[in-house]
C-alpha positions in Angstrom: 107.8 134.1 -3.3 109.0 133.3 0.0 108.3 129.8 1.1 105.5 129.4 3.6 106.7 129.2 7.2 105.7 126.2 9.2 103.4 126.9 12.1 105.1 127.1 15.5 104.6 124.0 17.6 104.5 123.8 21.4 107.5 122.0 22.8 106.5 118.6 23.9 106.6 118.0 27.7 109.6 116.2 28.7 109.0 112.7 30.0 110.7 113.4 33.3 108.4 116.4 34.0 105.3 114.4 33.1 106.4 111.6 35.5 106.9 114.1 38.3 103.4 115.6 37.8 101.7 112.2 38.0 103.8 111.2 41.1 102.8 114.5 42.8 99.1 113.8 42.2 99.5 110.3 43.5 101.3 111.5 46.6 98.5 114.0 47.4 95.9 111.2 47.1 97.9 109.0 49.4 98.2 111.7 52.0 94.5 112.5 51.8 93.7 108.8 52.3 95.9 108.5 55.3 94.4 111.6 56.9 90.9 110.2 56.4 91.9 106.8 57.9 93.5 108.5 61.0 90.4 110.5 61.5 87.9 107.6 61.2 88.9 105.6 64.3 88.6 108.8 66.4 85.0 109.1 65.3 84.2 105.4 65.8 86.1 104.8 69.1 85.1 108.0 70.9 83.1 106.7 73.9 79.8 108.2 74.6 79.4 109.7 78.0 77.3 107.6 80.2 73.7 108.8 80.0 71.5 109.3 83.1 69.5 106.3 81.9 72.5 104.0 82.3 73.1 104.9 85.9 71.0 103.3 88.7 71.2 104.4 92.3 69.6 102.3 95.1 70.0 100.2 98.2 71.1 96.6 98.2 68.3 94.6 99.9 69.4 91.1 99.2 72.5 89.2 98.1 71.7 86.0 96.2 75.2 84.7 95.5 78.7 86.1 94.8 77.7 87.8 91.6 74.0 88.7 91.8 71.9 90.7 94.2 68.6 92.7 94.5 68.6 96.4 94.4 65.8 98.7 95.5 66.1 101.9 93.4 65.8 105.3 95.0 62.4 106.8 94.4 60.3 103.7 95.2 60.6 101.8 92.0 60.2 98.0 92.0 63.3 96.0 93.2 65.8 95.1 90.4 67.6 91.8 90.1 71.2 92.7 89.2 74.0 90.5 87.8 77.5 91.9 88.3 79.0 92.1 84.8 82.5 91.0 84.0 82.8 88.5 86.8 81.8 84.9 87.5 81.5 83.8 91.2 81.3 80.1 92.3 77.9 78.5 92.2 76.3 78.6 95.7 76.4 74.8 96.0 80.1 74.5 95.0 83.2 75.1 97.0 83.6 78.7 98.0 80.1 79.6 96.9 78.9 80.5 100.3 82.1 82.5 101.1 81.8 84.5 97.9 78.2 85.4 98.7 79.2 86.3 102.3 82.0 88.6 101.1 79.7 90.5 98.7 77.1 90.8 101.4 79.7 92.1 103.9 80.6 95.0 101.5 77.2 96.0 100.0 74.2 94.6 101.9 72.1 97.5 103.2 74.3 100.0 101.5 73.4 102.7 99.0 75.3 102.0 95.7 75.5 103.2 92.2 75.3 100.8 89.3 76.5 101.5 85.7 74.1 99.3 83.8 74.9 97.8 80.3 71.8 95.8 79.4 70.2 92.5 80.4 71.3 88.9 80.3 69.3 85.9 78.9 67.6 85.5 82.3 66.3 89.1 82.2 68.6 90.3 84.9 70.1 93.8 84.7 73.8 93.7 84.0 76.0 96.3 85.6 79.1 97.4 87.6 78.4 98.2 91.2 80.2 101.1 92.8 80.2 101.8 96.6 81.4 105.4 96.8 84.2 105.2 94.2 85.1 101.6 94.7 84.4 99.1 92.0 82.8 96.1 93.8 83.0 93.8 90.7 86.8 94.3 90.6 87.1 93.9 94.4 85.4 90.5 94.2 88.0 89.3 91.8 90.9 91.0 93.6 90.0 89.2 96.9 89.6 85.8 95.2 85.9 85.5 95.4 85.2 85.4 91.6 86.9 84.9 88.3 87.1 87.4 85.4 84.3 86.3 83.1 85.4 84.6 79.9 84.0 84.3 76.4 85.9 82.2 73.9 89.3 83.8 73.6 88.4 86.9 75.7 89.5 86.4 79.3 87.4 89.3 80.6 88.0 92.7 82.0 89.6 91.7 85.3 92.0 89.0 84.2 95.0 90.9 85.7 93.3 91.0 89.1 92.4 87.3 88.8 96.1 86.4 88.2 97.2 88.4 91.1 94.7 86.8 93.4 95.8 83.4 92.2 99.4 84.2 92.8 98.7 85.4 96.3 96.4 82.4 97.1 93.5 84.6 98.0 89.9 83.3 98.5 89.0 80.3 96.3 92.7 80.1 95.2 93.8 79.0 98.7 93.9 75.3 98.1 94.3 75.1 94.4 92.1 73.2 92.0 89.2 75.6 92.0 86.7 74.9 89.3 85.1 77.7 87.3 81.3 77.8 87.5 80.8 77.0 83.8 82.8 73.8 84.2 81.1 72.9 87.5 77.7 73.2 85.8 78.9 71.0 82.9 80.0 68.3 85.3 77.3 68.5 88.0 74.4 70.5 86.5 72.9 73.6 88.0 72.4 73.9 91.8 69.1 72.6 93.0 67.0 75.0 95.0 67.7 73.1 98.3 71.4 73.1 97.7 71.5 76.7 96.5 69.9 78.0 99.7 70.6 75.5 102.5 69.3 77.8 105.2 67.1 80.8 105.3 69.8 82.8 107.1 72.3 81.9 104.4 70.7 84.2 101.8 71.9 87.5 103.1 69.0 89.9 103.3 69.0 93.5 104.6 66.4 94.5 107.3 63.1 95.0 105.4 62.1 98.6 104.8 58.6 99.9 105.5 57.3 98.7 102.1 57.5 95.2 100.9 60.8 94.0 99.4 61.8 90.9 97.5 60.1 87.9 99.1 62.4 85.2 100.4 62.0 81.8 98.8 60.7 78.9 100.8 63.5 76.5 101.6 63.9 73.2 103.4 65.9 73.1 106.7 68.9 70.8 106.6 69.6 68.1 109.2 71.9 69.1 112.1 75.6 69.2 111.2 78.7 68.5 113.2 80.9 71.5 113.5 84.6 71.9 114.4 87.1 74.7 114.6 88.6 74.7 111.2 90.6 78.0 111.2 87.9 80.3 110.0 87.7 83.5 112.0 85.8 86.1 110.0 82.1 86.8 109.1 82.9 86.5 105.4 83.8 82.9 106.0 80.5 82.0 107.7 77.3 80.8 106.0 74.7 81.5 108.7 74.1 83.2 112.1 74.0 79.8 113.8 77.4 78.9 112.4 78.9 82.3 113.4 77.5 82.0 116.9 79.0 78.5 117.3 82.4 79.6 116.2 82.3 82.6 118.5 81.5 80.4 121.5 83.8 77.5 120.8 86.8 78.6 118.7 89.9 80.7 119.5 91.0 83.8 117.6 87.5 84.6 116.2 87.1 88.2 114.9 83.3 88.4 114.5 82.2 90.4 117.6 83.7 93.9 117.4 81.5 95.4 120.1 81.9 92.4 122.4 78.2 92.0 123.0 78.2 88.3 122.4 76.4 88.5 119.1 78.6 87.9 116.0 78.3 89.3 112.5 75.4 91.6 113.4 75.5 93.5 110.1 75.6 90.4 108.0 74.2 87.3 109.6 72.8 88.1 113.0 71.1 91.4 112.3 68.4 92.3 115.0 
């Protein structure tokens, strides 16, 4: 009787082959994970196109200071109080506050603008970026030295590059050095009082009233007479009232505030008919 044959056994997988199989599966898992990680930011970061609800078209009917104004929307809706987002202009009662307001008024007062709104601030004002044609007015205010790029903790704001350039060129509030940011000014001196914030009715730049009622002007106290002198200012953006512009036109050399030479300065801004 022949001895029973042992059953055939499968050859054991070589250790090297088993290691390569495990490594291959691990590599495929890593590649899949990287692909998912690369795809995720594209989904998260893809900006949504601005909706029609975030765009506001209207006419600027009043400029309160260097970073806030009143807008009368097209179609007859109630006027909207707007805060220019991303910038911080001097308080109206601090150095360069009046000039910042005058500059903003010179560019947009009475003009039809488009605003890209982004929400509201703690005071209920609409936050947005103002465009005159294709020009970003928020950016322009910083470029010309009439405002700072707004800050929050370690974030120096969206217009910090423009702010640094304006400082290097000595534009606007950077002319004399030592300008104090509004937040620090309020910490040291408190908020502007109503009398200090609007020293003269003409100083709050307001467009000619349309047929329907617009934003009512606040009641203000008249200041006592001031002594004026020719201090080198020559442009409407540097004035604070029609009275001051008229005095400079009549008494100071090199003034550039009466383009049509009719004896009335800054007709679009301060001395509108």
